N, C-alpha and C positions, 0 to 999 in steps of 0.2 A: 504494500500500500504506500502511495506517495502523495505528498501535498505539493502542489505547484504554486510557487510565489511569483507573481508577475508584478515587478516593482523596479523602477529605474534608479532608486536611491540606494546606494551600497550600504549606507548607514542603517536605513530602515530594514533592508534585507538581513543585515547582521543581527539586528535586534530581534526580528521575527524568528530567525533561525535559532537564536539562542533561547527564546521563550518556548518555541516548539520542541526543542530538544529537551528542555527541562520537563515538559509535559509528556515526554515519551515518544514524540514524533521525530525520529531521527532521519527518516528518508524523505528529504525535501529536494525539489527541483527548482532552479531559479531561472527566470527570464527577465531581461531588462526592457522588453518591448512586447507589444502584441504579436508582432511578426515572429519573434523568437519563440514565444509561447505556442504559436500555431505549429512551428517546426517541431517542438517537443511533443505536441499532441498528435502529430502526423496529419496536419491539415495544410493544404488540401491534397488528397490523393496519396498520402503516405500510409504507413502502418499505424493503426490506432494504438495509442498508448493506454493499455488497459489497466496499468498500475495506478494511474492518477484517480484519486477518489475525492479530492477537494481542491478547489482553486481559490487562492487569495489574490484578488486583482485590484491594483491601483487604478483609480479613475483617471488621474492626470498623467497618462503615459505619453511619451514622445511618439509622434506619428499618429496611428490609430488609437483613439482614447479607449479607456477601459469599458465604457458603456457599449460602444460599437463592437469592441472585441468580444464582450460577453454575448451580445446578440448573435455574432457570427459563430461562436462556439456552440451556442444552443441550437443553431440550425442543423448541426450534425446529430443524427439519431443517437449515436453511441453516447454523446456527451449531454444529451437532453436531461438526463437525471443526475448529472454530476453537479453537486452544489457549488455555487460561486458566491463568495463573500467579498463585497467591495470594500476596499480600504481607501479612505478619502479624508481630506482636510475640509472638504466642502460638504457639509451636512444639510444643505438647504433642501426644502421640501421638493422643489423642482428636480434637483439633481438626484435625490434618492428615488423619487417617483419614476424618473427615466431609467434608473438602474434596475428597479424592480420590474418595470415593463420589459426590459431587455432580457430578464431571466434570472437576475440575482435573487438570492433568498434571504440575505442579511447584509449588514455593513458594520464596519469598524471605523471609528474616527481616529485620526492622527492627533497627537501621538498615541500609539496603541498601548493600552494597559494590559498587563498579563492576565488579570482576573477576567477582563472582558474577552480577551483572546481565547482563554480556556473555555469560557462558557459558550462563545459563538462556535468555535471549532468543534467542541464536544457535541453540541446540539446538532450541528450540520452533519457530522459523521454518524451520529446515532440515527438521524433521519435517513441518511444514505443507506446505512446497513439495513434498516427496516424496509426500505424500498427494495433493496436487493433481495431480501428474504421473501418479500411478497411476490416479486417478479419470478424468483426461482420456484416459488410455490405455484404460481400461475402456469409456468412452463410445465411443471410436474403434473398439474391437474389437466392441462391440455393433452399431455402425453397419455395420461390415464384414460381420458375421455376417448382419444383415438383408439387406444387398445381395447376399450370396452365396446366401442362401435364395431371394431374389427371382429371381436369375439362374438358379438351379437349377429354380425353378418354371417360368420362361419356357422353359428348355431342355427340361424335361419335356413342357410343352405342345407345343412345336415338334416333339418326337419323336413325339407322338401325332397330329399333323395332317398330312394329305396336302397336300404343297406345291402341287400343281397345282390341286386343286379346293377346298381350304379346309375340307373335312369331315374327320372322323376317319379315321385310316388303319387298316390291318389289325391292327397291333400293339395299338392302343387298343381296337379291336373285340374282340379275343381276351380282353383283360383285363376289359372291361366285360361281355361276355357271360358269362364265368365267374362274376362277382359276381352277376349277375341270375339265372343258372341256380341257384346255391346258395340265393339268396333264395326263388325260386319253389319249390324242393325243400323248403325249411324251412317255408314258409307254405302249401304245397300249393295253389299258384295257377297259372293258365295263363301260358305264355310263348310268344310267336310269333316266327318268323323270316321275313323277306321277302327273297328274292333278286331282283335287278333286273339285266337285261342289255340293253344298247343294241342295237337291231336295225340291221343293215346298217352297223355302225360302220366296218368295214374299207373298205367301198365309199365311205363318206363321206370317210374319210381319203385314200383314193386319188384321189378326184375333186376334193376341196376343199383338200387339203393339211394338213400336221400342225398348223399354227398354228390353222386353222379347227377341226381336231379337238380341240385343247386347249380352245378357247373353247366348243366344244360340250359337252365334259365338265364344264366349270365351270358352264355354264348348267343342265345337267341336274342336277348336284349341288345347285344352289340350289333347283330345283323339287322335288327329293326332300326336301330339308330343310324346305321350306315345307309339305310334306305331313304332317309330324309333328304330332300333336295335343296330346300331354302332355309334361311335362318329362322323364319317364323314357324316352320314345321316342327311339331312337338310330339314326343313319344313318352309314355308313362306306363308303369306297371299298375294295372287296374285291380289286381287281386289274384292270388294263387298263380295259375298259369295263363292269366289273361293280361293282355296289353291293350292300350288304347292310344290313338293318335289324333291330334287336331291339326288340320291343314287350313290355315287362313287363306282367303282369296283363292280357293280351289273348287272347281266344279266337280260333279260326279265323275266325269271322264278323267280328270286329273287324279282324283282319288283312286279310281280303278287302276291307273298306271302305277301309282305309288304302292297300292295293295299288291299288285302282281310283282313288283320289285321286292317287296317284303317276302312274299312267298318263295320266290326263286333264291333270294339270299339265304333264307333259312334252309332250303333244300341243299344249297351248295355247301352247307356245314357238314352234311353227310354224317349226322349223328345217328349211329345204328344201335340197335339193341336186340333183344331175343327174337327168335323166329325171323331173322333177317329183315326186320322192320327198320324204317328210317323215320326219325322225328320230322314231322311236317306241321304246318299251321293252316287253320281255316280262317278266312278273313271275310268280314262284312263291312260295307261302306255305305254311308249316306251323306247327302249334301243338300243344302238349302240356302236361300237368301232369307235371313230372319225377318219376320214381321211380328206384329202384336199378337197374332193368333198362335204363335209357336213358342216353344220353350226349349231349353237345353236338354231337359229330360226326354222330351219328344224325339229330338234328333238322335240321342244315344239309343233310345228304344228302336228307332228305325235301323240303325247300324246293327243292333242286336238281332233284329229280325233277319237282316241279310246274313249275319253270321250263322244263325240257326239254319237257314236255308243251305248255306255252304256245308255245314256239318251233316245235315240230313241228305244232301246230294252226293255224299261220298268223301268229304273232307279234302284237304290239300287243294283248295281252290278259293277263288275270290268271287263273291256275289255282291251286287249293289242294289240299293233302293234309292 
């Protein structure tokens, strides 16, 4: 910690240094003009002197006076909170008012008395240290707030992800579908839903075991995710061996194409099990332009009807309504 004395009188500098040393402040810096003080402080464009915690500034400096020097120092963000005590033989109201407007927090009259110097310096440094503690606490609180927001973001994301497959869960699907439904209603555009059910999954689980069943679900979820064409296309695990997809701004023809892509991607996994069977999926799709007579549940039920038809018609196929 340093105290900067900006004073052109060598005698006053010697007296102030002697008083400050007796008070325990041995690390002082001296400048005989505002320009020299700026150099010590790293102004302009130099390295900021972070050691300076207090400035004692003579008002009647040669060249740029102490009031203007104070104003210039305070224009630097780093020095905005550095206390400046003006040292002056002119204690007129106008002079002191101008000094305070420039950013000074206190003043000492010449000749400086040690008891006043001790009180003014002690108060200024106490204020500075309290401000530093508060700023450090604010920075700490801001960091904690950012960490809390990030933790909440991660928790929210985790609450939206199906832990087994890594795709979105039913909760996220419900939120996302509602948003896209409102958007399609507002813009009068198509929205499609695709329901996907894994064929013979219970048989696969019974013959291959639950671990293999979990791995099968993960691989199929990946294949379905890879079938999505656009950023807005969305896939989620709907429950058990069922998945559901929302395709914004997509007609039934487009949904049928995506559905067929899903089916072939799953077939290409070639997940075999007992009796030379291969895991496949049945898919049902439905699309509409929402209006006031329709609901989200209605469109899902239409996709379910299409899925039921695909199952009933022999599985491993895509049906649309």
